[in-house]
BAVOKOL-871692 format. One record per atom (N, C-alpha, C, CB): x, y, z; atom name. Coordinates in steps of 0.2 Angstrom, whole numbers. Glycine has a CB too. Layout:
N
      xx      yy      zz   atomo
       X       Y       Z      CA
...
% end
This chain:
273
      xx      yy      zz   atomo
       3      -7      -1       N
       2      -1       0      CA
       5       6       0       C
       1      -1       3      CB
       1      13      -3       N
       8      19      -6      CA
       5      21       1       C
       8      26     -15      CB
      10      25       4       N
       8      29       8      CA
       8      37       6       C
      11      27      15      CB
       9      40       1       N
       8      44      -3      CA
       8      43     -10       C
      10      48      -1      CB
       5      52     -12       N
       5      52     -19      CA
       8      59     -20       C
      -3      51     -23      CB
      11      56     -26       N
      17      62     -28      CA
      13      64     -38       C
      29      55     -28      CB
      16      70     -38       N
      14      72     -42      CA
      18      75     -43       C
       9      75     -42      CB
      20      74     -52       N
      26      76     -56      CA
      20      84     -61       C
      29      67     -63      CB
      20      88     -59       N
      20      91     -65      CA
      25      96     -70       C
      15      95     -63      CB
      24      94     -75       N
      27     102     -80      CA
      23     103     -87       C
      37     101     -84      CB
      26     110     -89       N
      23     111     -98      CA
      27     105    -100       C
      26     119    -104      CB
      32     104    -100       N
      34      99    -103      CA
      33      89    -105       C
      37     100    -102      CB
      36      87    -105       N
      37      77    -101      CA
      36      77     -98       C
      42      72    -100      CB
      40      81     -93       N
      39      78     -87      CA
      45      75     -81       C
      36      72     -89      CB
      49      73     -88       N
      54      69     -85      CA
      61      73     -79       C
      57      65     -91      CB
      60      80     -83       N
      64      81     -78      CA
      62      82     -70       C
      66      86     -80      CB
      54      84     -68       N
      54      85     -63      CA
      55      76     -60       C
      50      89     -60      CB
      50      74     -66       N
      53      65     -62      CA
      56      62     -61       C
      52      60     -62      CB
      65      66     -63       N
      70      60     -60      CA
      71      66     -55       C
      79      56     -66      CB
      70      71     -56       N
      73      77     -53      CA
      70      71     -44       C
      69      87     -55      CB
      63      72     -43       N
      60      72     -38      CA
      60      64     -34       C
      54      76     -41      CB
      59      60     -39       N
      62      53     -37      CA
      70      50     -34       C
      61      49     -43      CB
      75      56     -36       N
      81      55     -33      CA
      82      60     -24       C
      88      58     -41      CB
      74      64     -23       N
      75      65     -18      CA
      72      62     -10       C
      75      69     -19      CB
      67      58     -16       N
      60      54     -11      CA
      66      45     -10       C
      49      53     -19      CB
      70      46     -15       N
      75      39     -13      CA
      79      44      -7       C
      81      34     -22      CB
      80      47      -3       N
      84      47       2      CA
      76      43      10       C
      88      56       2      CB
      70      42       6       N
      65      43      11      CA
      63      35       9       C
      58      51       9      CB
      58      31      18       N
      58      24      13      CA
      52      25      14       C
      62      16      15      CB
      45      25       8       N
      41      25       6      CA
      42      22       0       C
      38      29       7      CB
      34      16      -3       N
      29      18      -6      CA
      26      21     -12       C
      29      20      -3      CB
      28      28     -14       N
      24      32     -13      CA
      19      30     -21       C
      27      40     -13      CB
      12      31     -24       N
      11      29     -29      CA
      15      38     -33       C
       3      26     -30      CB
      17      36     -39       N
      17      40     -45      CA
      11      46     -49       C
      18      36     -49      CB
      11      51     -48       N
       5      51     -54      CA
      11      60     -59       C
      -9      54     -48      CB
      12      58     -61       N
      15      62     -71      CA
       8      67     -74       C
      17      53     -80      CB
      11      73     -74       N
       5      77     -77      CA
      11      83     -83       C
      -2      82     -68      CB
      13      78     -86       N
      17      85     -94      CA
       9      87     -98       C
      25      78    -103      CB
      14      90    -100       N
      11      95    -105      CA
       6     101    -106       C
       9      91    -110      CB
       7     102     -95       N
       0     106     -93      CA
       3     113     -95       C
      -3     105     -84      CB
       3     117     -99       N
       5     124    -103      CA
      -2     129    -106       C
      10     121    -110      CB
      -6     126    -102       N
     -14     135    -102      CA
     -16     132     -96       C
     -23     136    -110      CB
     -18     138     -92       N
     -23     138     -88      CA
     -27     133     -87       C
     -26     142     -89      CB
     -32     129     -90       N
     -37     126     -89      CA
     -33     118     -91       C
     -43     130     -94      CB
     -28     118     -88       N
     -26     115     -91      CA
     -25     112     -82       C
     -21     116     -98      CB
     -20     119     -82       N
     -18     117     -73      CA
     -24     120     -68       C
     -10     122     -70      CB
     -29     121     -69       N
     -34     120     -65      CA
     -34     111     -67       C
     -42     127     -67      CB
     -35     107     -72       N
     -37     103     -70      CA
     -36      99     -69       C
     -38     103     -72      CB
     -27     101     -67       N
     -21      97     -63      CA
     -23     100     -53       C
      -9     101     -67      CB
     -25     103     -53       N
     -25     105     -47      CA
     -31     103     -44       C
     -24     112     -46      CB
     -39     100     -49       N
     -42      97     -47      CA
     -42      91     -45       C
     -45      98     -50      CB
     -38      88     -51       N
     -35      80     -47      CA
     -33      80     -41       C
     -30      77     -49      CB
     -27      83     -41       N
     -25      83     -35      CA
     -24      85     -28       C
     -22      84     -36      CB
     -32      93     -28       N
     -37      91     -22      CA
     -41      88     -20       C
     -39      93     -20      CB
     -43      84     -24       N
     -48      78     -23      CA
     -44      73     -21       C
     -53      75     -31      CB
     -36      71     -26       N
     -33      63     -20      CA
     -29      65     -12       C
     -23      58     -27      CB
     -30      75     -12       N
     -30      76      -6      CA
     -36      73      -2       C
     -30      81      -7      CB
     -41      76      -3       N
     -47      72      -1      CA
     -49      65       0       C
     -50      73      -4      CB
     -46      59      -4       N
     -49      55      -1      CA
     -42      51       1       C
     -53      52      -6      CB
     -35      52       1       N
     -32      50       6      CA
     -31      52      11       C
     -28      51       4      CB
     -34      61      14       N
     -33      59      17      CA
     -26      61      21       C
     -34      54      16      CB
     -22      63      15       N
     -15      67      16      CA
     -14      72      12       C
     -10      64      15      CB
      -7      76      14       N
      -5      82       4      CA
      -1      76       1       C
       3      94       4      CB
      -4      77      -6       N
       2      74      -8      CA
       9      79      -9       C
      -1      70     -15      CB
      14      75     -13       N
      16      80     -13      CA
      18      82     -19       C
      20      79     -10      CB
      20      87     -24       N
      20      87     -32      CA
      26      91     -34       C
      12      89     -35      CB
      32      92     -36       N
      35      92     -38      CA
      32      94     -46       C
      38      87     -36      CB
      36     103     -49       N
      34     108     -53      CA
      41     109     -55       C
      30     113     -50      CB
      42     110     -64       N
      47     109     -67      CA
      40     116     -72       C
      50      99     -70      CB
      36     119     -68       N
      33     122     -75      CA
      34     130     -74       C
      25     120     -76      CB
      35     133     -83       N
      40     139     -82      CA
      37     147     -83       C
      46     137     -88      CB
      31     144     -86       N
      25     149     -88      CA
      23     151     -79       C
      18     146     -94      CB
      24     158     -80       N
      21     163     -73      CA
      15     158     -72       C
      17     173     -75      CB
      10     162     -77       N
       2     161     -78      CA
       2     153     -73       C
      -1     161     -89      CB
       2     150     -76       N
      -2     142     -74      CA
       0     140     -68       C
       0     134     -81      CB
       9     143     -67       N
      12     141     -61      CA
       8     143     -55       C
      19     143     -60      CB
       1     149     -58       N
       4     154     -52      CA
      -4     150     -51       C
       6     164     -52      CB
      -8     145     -55       N
     -15     142     -52      CA
     -12     139     -49       C
     -20     139     -54      CB
      -7     134     -49       N
      -7     126     -46      CA
      -4     130     -37       C
       1     119     -51      CB
      -2     136     -40       N
       1     137     -29      CA
      -4     140     -28       C
       8     143     -26      CB
     -10     146     -31       N
     -14     146     -28      CA
     -19     142     -27       C
     -14     151     -27      CB
     -21     138     -30       N
     -26     131     -27      CA
     -24     124     -26       C
     -31     130     -32      CB
     -21     125     -26       N
     -17     117     -24      CA
     -14     112     -18       C
     -11     119     -27      CB
     -19     111     -15       N
     -18     110      -8      CA
     -15     103      -5       C
     -24     111      -4      CB
      -8     104     -10       N
      -3      99     -10      CA
       7     101      -7       C
      -4      96     -19      CB
       7      97      -3       N
      15     103      -3      CA
      18     103      -8       C
      20     102       0      CB
      18     110     -10       N
      22     111     -14      CA
      30     110     -19       C
      22     114     -12      CB
      32     109     -20       N
      40     111     -21      CA
      42     113     -30       C
      47     104     -18      CB
      44     120     -30       N
      45     121     -36      CA
      52     123     -38       C
      41     124     -38      CB
      54     118     -44       N
      63     117     -43      CA
      65     123     -47       C
      67     109     -47      CB
      60     126     -50       N
      66     130     -54      CA
      63     134     -51       C
      68     131     -62      CB
      57     138     -48       N
      58     146     -41      CA
      62     142     -39       C
      51     150     -34      CB
      64     137     -37       N
      71     136     -32      CA
      77     138     -31       C
      72     132     -31      CB
      76     136     -41       N
      84     135     -44      CA
      88     141     -50       C
      83     127     -47      CB
      80     143     -52       N
      82     147     -59      CA
      78     154     -54       C
      75     145     -70      CB
      80     157     -52       N
      79     166     -46      CA
      85     167     -45       C
      75     166     -36      CB
      88     162     -41       N
      92     165     -37      CA
     101     165     -40       C
      91     160     -29      CB
      97     161     -47       N
     105     158     -52      CA
     105     167     -54       C
     103     149     -62      CB
      97     166     -58       N
      96     176     -59      CA
     100     180     -55       C
      88     181     -57      CB
      99     181     -51       N
      99     188     -46      CA
     107     186     -45       C
      92     190     -37      CB
     112     178     -46       N
     116     178     -43      CA
     121     180     -51       C
     118     172     -38      CB
     119     175     -61       N
     123     181     -62      CA
     122     186     -68       C
     130     177     -63      CB
     116     187     -64       N
     114     195     -68      CA
     107     195     -73       C
     121     197     -73      CB
     107     191     -73       N
     105     190     -82      CA
      97     186     -82       C
     113     182     -87      CB
      94     185     -86       N
      86     181     -83      CA
      89     176     -88       C
      75     186     -84      CB
      84     170     -86       N
      84     165     -88      CA
      79     163     -96       C
      83     162     -82      CB
      84     157    -100       N
      76     159    -108      CA
      68     158    -104       C
      75     149    -118      CB
      66     154     -97       N
      62     155     -97      CA
      62     147    -101       C
      60     162     -98      CB
      64     143    -103       N
      61     138    -115      CA
      57     134    -107       C
      72     130    -126      CB
      52     129    -114       N
      47     126    -111      CA
      52     120    -112       C
      38     127    -115      CB
      51     114    -106       N
      55     107    -108      CA
      64     110    -112       C
      48     101    -114      CB
      64     103    -109       N
      74     104    -110      CA
      72     105    -118       C
      82      96    -108      CB
      68      99    -119       N
      64      95    -129      CA
      63     101    -135       C
      53      92    -128      CB
      65     108    -131       N
      63     110    -136      CA
      67     112    -139       C
      60     113    -135      CB
      64     114    -148       N
      68     114    -153      CA
      72     109    -154       C
      71     119    -152      CB
      69     105    -152       N
      75      98    -151      CA
      78      99    -162       C
      68      86    -146      CB
      73      97    -167       N
      74      97    -171      CA
      78      99    -172       C
      71      99    -173      CB
      80     108    -173       N
      88     109    -173      CA
      95     108    -171       C
      89     113    -173      CB
      94      98    -165       N
      98     100    -163      CA
     104      93    -163       C
      97     104    -157      CB
     108      99    -164       N
     113      90    -168      CA
     114      83    -164       C
     122      91    -171      CB
     114      86    -155       N
     114      82    -151      CA
     110      77    -153       C
     112      84    -146      CB
     104      81    -152       N
      96      76    -156      CA
     101      70    -160       C
      89      82    -164      CB
      99      72    -167       N
     103      70    -169      CA
     107      66    -171       C
     102      70    -168      CB
     114      67    -168       N
     117      61    -164      CA
     117      56    -161       C
     119      63    -161      CB
     112      58    -156       N
     108      49    -152      CA
     103      50    -152       C
     108      47    -144      CB
      99      50    -160       N
      96      46    -163      CA
     101      40    -168       C
      92      51    -167      CB
     104      45    -171       N
     111      38    -175      CA
     111      33    -168       C
     124      43    -176      CB
     112      38    -166       N
     118      30    -160      CA
     113      25    -159       C
     122      32    -149      CB
     107      27    -159       N
     101      23    -154      CA
     103      16    -160       C
      91      27    -154      CB
     101      19    -168       N
     101      14    -172      CA
     106      10    -174       C
      98      16    -177      CB
     113      14    -173       N
     118       8    -174      CA
     120       2    -167       C
     124      12    -176      CB
     119       6    -163       N
     119       2    -156      CA
     114      -5    -159       C
     116       7    -149      CB
     107      -1    -156       N
     100     -11    -162      CA
     103     -15    -166       C
      93      -8    -171      CB
     108      -9    -172       N
     107     -13    -176      CA
     116     -18    -174       C
     105      -8    -184      CB
     119     -20    -170       N
     126     -22    -166      CA
     126     -23    -162       C
     129     -18    -164      CB
     117     -24    -157       N
     116     -27    -156      CA
     117     -37    -152       C
     113     -24    -159      CB
     120     -39    -148       N
     120     -43    -148      CA
     126     -49    -155       C
     114     -43    -146      CB
     130     -46    -154       N
     135     -51    -164      CA
     130     -50    -166       C
     138     -61    -166      CB
     127     -46    -170       N
     121     -45    -174      CA
     127     -46    -180       C
     116     -36    -175      CB
     131     -38    -181       N
     132     -36    -186      CA
     142     -35    -186       C
     127     -29    -186      CB
     146     -37    -185       N
     153     -33    -187      CA
     154     -26    -193       C
     157     -39    -189      CB
     151     -24    -195       N
     148     -20    -198      CA
     153     -11    -196       C
     141     -21    -195      CB
     156      -9    -199       N
     159      -1    -196      CA
     156      -2    -189       C
     154       8    -200      CB
     160      -6    -186       N
     164      -7    -178      CA
     171      -1    -177       C
     167     -16    -178      CB
     174       2    -184       N
     179       4    -184      CA
     173      13    -179       C
     185       3    -193      CB
     168      13    -181       N
     163      18    -181      CA
     162      18    -171       C
     154      16    -187      CB
     163      14    -169       N
     157      13    -164      CA
     163      15    -158       C
     151       3    -163      CB
     160      21    -152       N
     163      23    -148      CA
     167      18    -141       C
     158      28    -148      CB
     160      11    -140       N
     164       6    -135      CA
     160       1    -138       C
     165       7    -126      CB
     164      -6    -139       N
     160     -12    -140      CA
     159     -17    -131       C
     165     -16    -146      CB
     155     -16    -129       N
     155     -23    -123      CA
     151     -30    -127       C
     148     -21    -115      CB
     157     -32    -120       N
     160     -39    -121      CA
     153     -43    -112       C
     173     -39    -118      CB
     154     -49    -116       N
     153     -51    -107      CA
     147     -61    -109       C
     144     -41    -100      CB
     147     -65    -109       N
     145     -70    -108      CA
     135     -67    -105       C
     150     -74    -103      CB
     130     -72    -110       N
     122     -72    -112      CA
     119     -67    -105       C
     119     -83    -114      CB
     118     -63    -105       N
     115     -60    -100      CA
     116     -58     -97       C
     115     -61     -97      CB
     122     -55     -97       N
     126     -52     -92      CA
     121     -43     -90       C
     136     -52     -95      CB
     121     -39     -95       N
     117     -36     -99      CA
     121     -31     -99       C
     110     -34     -98      CB
     124     -32    -105       N
     126     -30    -112      CA
     122     -25    -117       C
     127     -36    -115      CB
     113     -28    -118       N
     110     -25    -121      CA
     108     -20    -119       C
     107     -28    -124      CB
     106     -21    -112       N
      99     -13    -108      CA
     106      -5    -107       C
      95     -16     -95      CB
     114      -7    -106       N
     119      -7    -106      CA
     120       0    -113       C
     122     -16    -107      CB
     119      -1    -119       N
     123      -4    -126      CA
     115       3    -125       C
     125     -15    -132      CB
     110       0    -125       N
     106       6    -128      CA
     103      13    -123       C
      99       1    -131      CB
     106      10    -116       N
     106      18    -110      CA
     113      22    -113       C
     109      16     -99      CB
     117      19    -116       N
     124      23    -116      CA
     124      29    -122       C
     130      18    -118      CB
     120      24    -127       N
     115      29    -133      CA
     110      33    -132       C
     112      27    -138      CB
     106      30    -130       N
      99      33    -128      CA
     100      40    -122       C
      95      26    -124      CB
     104      39    -119       N
     107      46    -112      CA
     111      49    -116       C
     112      43    -103      CB
     119      48    -119       N
     125      50    -121      CA
     126      49    -126       C
     130      49    -118      CB
     122      46    -130       N
     122      46    -136      CA
     130      43    -140       C
     119      54    -138      CB
     130      38    -138       N
     138      33    -139      CA
     139      30    -143       C
     140      29    -136      CB
     140      29    -148       N
     136      23    -153      CA
     140      15    -148       C
     139      23    -165      CB
     138       9    -149       N
     139       5    -141      CA
     136      -2    -143       C
     134       8    -133      CB
     141      -4    -149       N
     138     -10    -150      CA
     142     -16    -143       C
     139     -12    -159      CB
     139     -20    -145       N
     140     -29    -141      CA
     139     -33    -143       C
     135     -32    -136      CB
     145     -37    -140       N
     146     -47    -145      CA
     147     -50    -136       C
     160     -48    -153      CB
     143     -57    -140       N
     143     -61    -131      CA
     146     -64    -133       C
     138     -66    -126      CB
     152     -67    -127       N
     156     -73    -128      CA
     153     -78    -128       C
     161     -74    -124      CB
     153     -84    -130       N
     153     -88    -132      CA
     157     -97    -132       C
     152     -86    -135      CB
     154    -102    -130       N
     157    -108    -130      CA
     164    -109    -135       C
     152    -112    -131      CB
     163    -103    -138       N
     166    -108    -146      CA
     174     -99    -146       C
     156    -109    -159      CB
     173     -95    -143       N
     175     -92    -141      CA
     180     -93    -135       C
     172     -90    -142      CB
     177     -97    -128       N
     179    -101    -123      CA
     188    -106    -126       C
     171    -106    -121      CB
     183    -113    -132       N
     186    -116    -133      CA
     195    -111    -135       C
     181    -120    -138      CB
     194    -109    -140       N
     199    -104    -143      CA
     202    -101    -139       C
     198    -101    -147      CB
     201    -100    -133       N
     204     -94    -129      CA
     206     -88    -131       C
     208     -95    -126      CB
     201     -84    -136       N
     203     -79    -138      CA
     198     -73    -141       C
     207     -81    -143      CB
     197     -65    -138       N
     191     -65    -142      CA
     188     -66    -149       C
     189     -60    -140      CB
     182     -65    -152       N
     180     -66    -156      CA
     182     -65    -162       C
     177     -65    -154      CB
     186     -65    -169       N
     191     -64    -173      CA
     190     -54    -177       C
     191     -70    -178      CB
     181     -52    -174       N
     182     -47    -177      CA
     184     -40    -171       C
     174     -47    -181      CB
     183     -44    -168       N
     182     -37    -161      CA
     191     -40    -160       C
     174     -40    -150      CB
     195     -41    -161       N
     205     -40    -159      CA
     206     -33    -163       C
     212     -49    -163      CB
     204     -32    -166       N
     206     -26    -169      CA
     203     -19    -164       C
     203     -26    -177      CB
     202     -19    -163       N
     193     -12    -161      CA
     197     -14    -150       C
     177     -20    -164      CB
     203     -19    -148       N
     204     -19    -140      CA
     200     -12    -135       C
     212     -17    -139      CB
     206      -9    -142       N
     206      -3    -136      CA
     198       4    -134       C
     213       3    -138      CB
     193      -3    -137       N
     187       1    -140      CA
     184      -4    -131       C
     184      -1    -151      CB
     185     -10    -132       N
     183     -16    -129      CA
     178     -13    -118       C
     192     -21    -129      CB
     176     -14    -119       N
     175     -16    -112      CA
     169     -22    -109       C
     173     -11    -109      CB
     170     -25    -105       N
     170     -34    -102      CA
     164     -28     -98       C
     178     -41     -97      CB
     161     -35     -98       N
     155     -35     -89      CA
     154     -43     -89       C
     142     -30     -90      CB
     153     -43     -82       N
     153     -48     -80      CA
     150     -50     -74       C
     159     -50     -80      CB
     145     -54     -73       N
     143     -55     -67      CA
     142     -61     -64       C
     138     -52     -67      CB
     140     -64     -56       N
     140     -66     -52      CA
     134     -71     -54       C
     139     -63     -46      CB
     138     -80     -57       N
     135     -85     -57      CA
     129     -84     -55       C
     138     -90     -55      CB
     127     -87     -45       N
     124     -87     -47      CA
     117     -84     -47       C
     125     -91     -46      CB
     118     -76     -50       N
     113     -74     -50      CA
     112     -73     -59       C
     112     -68     -46      CB
     117     -75     -63       N
     116     -78     -71      CA
     109     -84     -74       C
     123     -81     -72      CB
     113     -89     -65       N
     106     -94     -68      CA
     101     -91     -64       C
     106    -102     -67      CB
      98     -88     -60       N
      92     -84     -58      CA
      91     -81     -62       C
      92     -80     -53      CB
      93     -79     -69       N
      91     -73     -75      CA
      91     -79     -80       C
      98     -64     -77      CB
      95     -84     -82       N
      92     -88     -87      CA
      86     -89     -87       C
      94     -94     -88      CB
      86     -92     -81       N
      81     -97     -79      CA
      73     -96     -81       C
      82     -99     -71      CB
      73     -88     -80       N
      67     -86     -82      CA
      66     -86     -89       C
      66     -80     -80      CB
      72     -87     -90       N
      71     -85    -101      CA
      72     -93    -102       C
      80     -78    -108      CB
      73     -98    -100       N
      75    -105    -103      CA
      74    -110     -97       C
      85    -106    -106      CB
      67    -110     -92       N
      72    -116     -87      CA
      74    -121     -85       C
      73    -117     -85      CB
      77    -121     -83       N
      82    -131     -83      CA
      82    -133     -88       C
      80    -140     -78      CB
      88    -129     -93       N
      91    -131     -97      CA
      99    -130     -93       C
      88    -128    -103      CB
     104    -132     -96       N
     111    -133     -97      CA
     112    -127     -97       C
     114    -136    -103      CB
     109    -122    -100       N
     113    -113    -102      CA
     111    -110     -94       C
     108    -105    -110      CB
     105    -111     -93       N
     103    -109     -86      CA
     106    -113     -80       C
      95    -109     -86      CB
     112    -116     -82       N
     112    -121     -77      CA
     116    -116     -72       C
     116    -127     -80      CB
     118    -118     -66       N
     122    -115     -59      CA
     129    -116     -63       C
     120    -121     -50      CB
     131    -124     -63       N
     138    -125     -67      CA
     137    -123     -76       C
     142    -134     -67      CB
     136    -122     -79       N
     138    -119     -87      CA
     137    -112     -82       C
     131    -122     -96      CB
     135    -109     -78       N
     135    -102     -75      CA
     143    -100     -73       C
     131    -103     -68      CB
     145    -104     -69       N
     151    -102     -67      CA
     155    -105     -72       C
     152    -104     -60      CB
     155    -110     -77       N
     159    -112     -81      CA
     163    -104     -86       C
     153    -118     -85      CB
     153    -102     -87       N
     154     -95     -91      CA
     157     -90     -89       C
     148     -93     -92      CB
     157     -92     -83       N
     160     -81     -79      CA
     165     -83     -78       C
     157     -75     -69      CB
     166     -90     -77       N
     176     -89     -77      CA
     181     -92     -82       C
     178     -91     -70      CB
     179     -93     -85       N
     180     -93     -94      CA
     180     -88     -96       C
     176     -98     -98      CB
     174     -82     -96       N
     174     -73     -99      CA
     181     -70     -95       C
     166     -67     -95      CB
     179     -69     -87       N
     185     -65     -86      CA
     191     -68     -85       C
     184     -60     -82      CB
     193     -75     -87       N
     199     -77     -86      CA
     203     -73     -93       C
     200     -86     -86      CB
     199     -72    -100       N
     197     -70    -105      CA
     198     -65    -106       C
     193     -72    -105      CB
     197     -58    -100       N
     195     -54    -101      CA
     203     -51    -100       C
     188     -52     -98      CB
     203     -52     -90       N
     210     -54     -92      CA
     218     -55     -96       C
     208     -54     -92      CB
     217     -60    -100       N
     223     -60    -104      CA
     223     -54    -111       C
     223     -67    -107      CB
     218     -52    -111       N
     221     -47    -116      CA
     218     -42    -116       C
     221     -49    -121      CB
     218     -38    -107       N
     221     -36    -103      CA
     213     -29    -106       C
     230     -36    -103      CB
     206     -31    -104       N
     199     -28    -106      CA
     201     -27    -100       C
     191     -31    -109      CB
     196     -23    -100       N
     192     -14     -91      CA
     185     -19     -90       C
     188       2     -98      CB
     186     -22     -86       N
     178     -23     -85      CA
     176     -25     -79       C
     175     -29     -90      CB
     170     -23     -75       N
     166     -23     -70      CA
     161     -29     -70       C
     163     -16     -69      CB
     159     -27     -63       N
     154     -34     -63      CA
     146     -31     -60       C
     158     -41     -54      CB
     141     -33     -64       N
     135     -30     -66      CA
     131     -34     -59       C
     131     -32     -74      CB
     132     -38     -57       N
     127     -41     -53      CA
     125     -39     -46       C
     129     -46     -52      CB
     127     -31     -43       N
     122     -27     -40      CA
     122     -20     -42       C
     122     -27     -33      CB
     123     -19     -50       N
     124     -12     -50      CA
     118     -10     -55       C
     132     -10     -52      CB
     118      -5     -54       N
     109      -3     -58      CA
     113      -1     -67       C
     103      10     -53      CB
     107       2     -72       N
     111       1     -76      CA
     117       9     -80       C
     105      -3     -82      CB
     111      13     -77       N
     118      20     -74      CA
     124      20     -70       C
     115      25     -68      CB
     124      18     -63       N
     130      15     -60      CA
     136      10     -70       C
     126       9     -51      CB
     132       5     -71       N
     135       5     -74      CA
     139       7     -80       C
     134       2     -73      CB
     135      10     -83       N
     136      15     -91      CA
     142      20     -86       C
     126      22     -95      CB
     138      27     -82       N
     142      29     -78      CA
     152      30     -77       C
     139      26     -74      CB
     153      21     -75       N
     156      18     -75      CA
     163      16     -81       C
     151      15     -74      CB
     158      14     -85       N
     161      13     -92      CA
     163      22     -97       C
     154       9     -96      CB
     161      24     -94       N
     161      33     -98      CA
     167      37     -97       C
     154      40     -96      CB
     168      32     -89       N
     172      34     -82      CA
     180      34     -87       C
     172      25     -74      CB
     180      29     -86       N
     186      21     -94      CA
     185      24     -98       C
     184      12     -97      CB
     183      23    -105       N
     181      26    -109      CA
     183      36    -113       C
     174      24    -107      CB
     177      38    -113       N
     175      45    -111      CA
     174      48    -105       C
     170      48    -115      CB
     178      52    -102       N
     174      51     -97      CA
     169      61    -101       C
     181      49     -88      CB
     175      61    -103       N
     170      70    -109      CA
     162      70    -111       C
     172      71    -118      CB
     162      63    -109       N
     155      63    -113      CA
     150      59    -106       C
     155      58    -122      CB
     150      61    -101       N
     147      64     -95      CA
     143      68     -95       C
     151      66     -90      CB
     137      70    -100       N
     135      77     -99      CA
     127      73    -101       C
     138      84    -105      CB
     119      77     -96       N
     114      72     -99      CA
     113      75    -102       C
     108      70     -98      CB
% end
């Protein structure tokens, strides 16, 4: 049962409000109900949002927590004046003091994705996503010289989600290759990767956890057996050590932590969101 409802209100997508709000809420042991209200960009929509928040307050008997990144002052005033929740205005908290300190007015631009069609960074990100999809799980050897990073590791060690996160969040062209029994028999990296050793980063995982993950996909198979998982992880780690490849264990790490570690090692200058 959730202990409180949390609203994220924005005149854009609401992603910034939710990301910031979740970072704050993570400090508290609670399981709130999340409600995102994006594109609240008119006074009418603001009144509708206020009615929804106030109804929740009446039904639950608790003040909802409301994170907002509203830029339009007229829309924001409707929420400020009518909302019966605990309002946390992130732009008001940070932007106004910065305007005073810097001596300049902010752009008051709605959403971090405004004018996105004109952004080179956005188009680079789309290109990176397409590249990562085309080079997922060793599907293609073409244009590996154009990759920013190549992830290697045993099947189900987290290569695909990490590749896509790197592409979507950081615009990196990330290929990924599974290490398979044939590679272990040769005791060498896949031949297509040898020329790109400097771009390779390895992922490993605890064999017990790997067995759990694989059993969800193919229960009671040799592929998922603990014995096979131990063998594959041991051989993969030995191969990476011999090849001098940097690697980390994904067992207890989030995708964000894995990606940040890779960026620090491969391209620290790309640690930009």
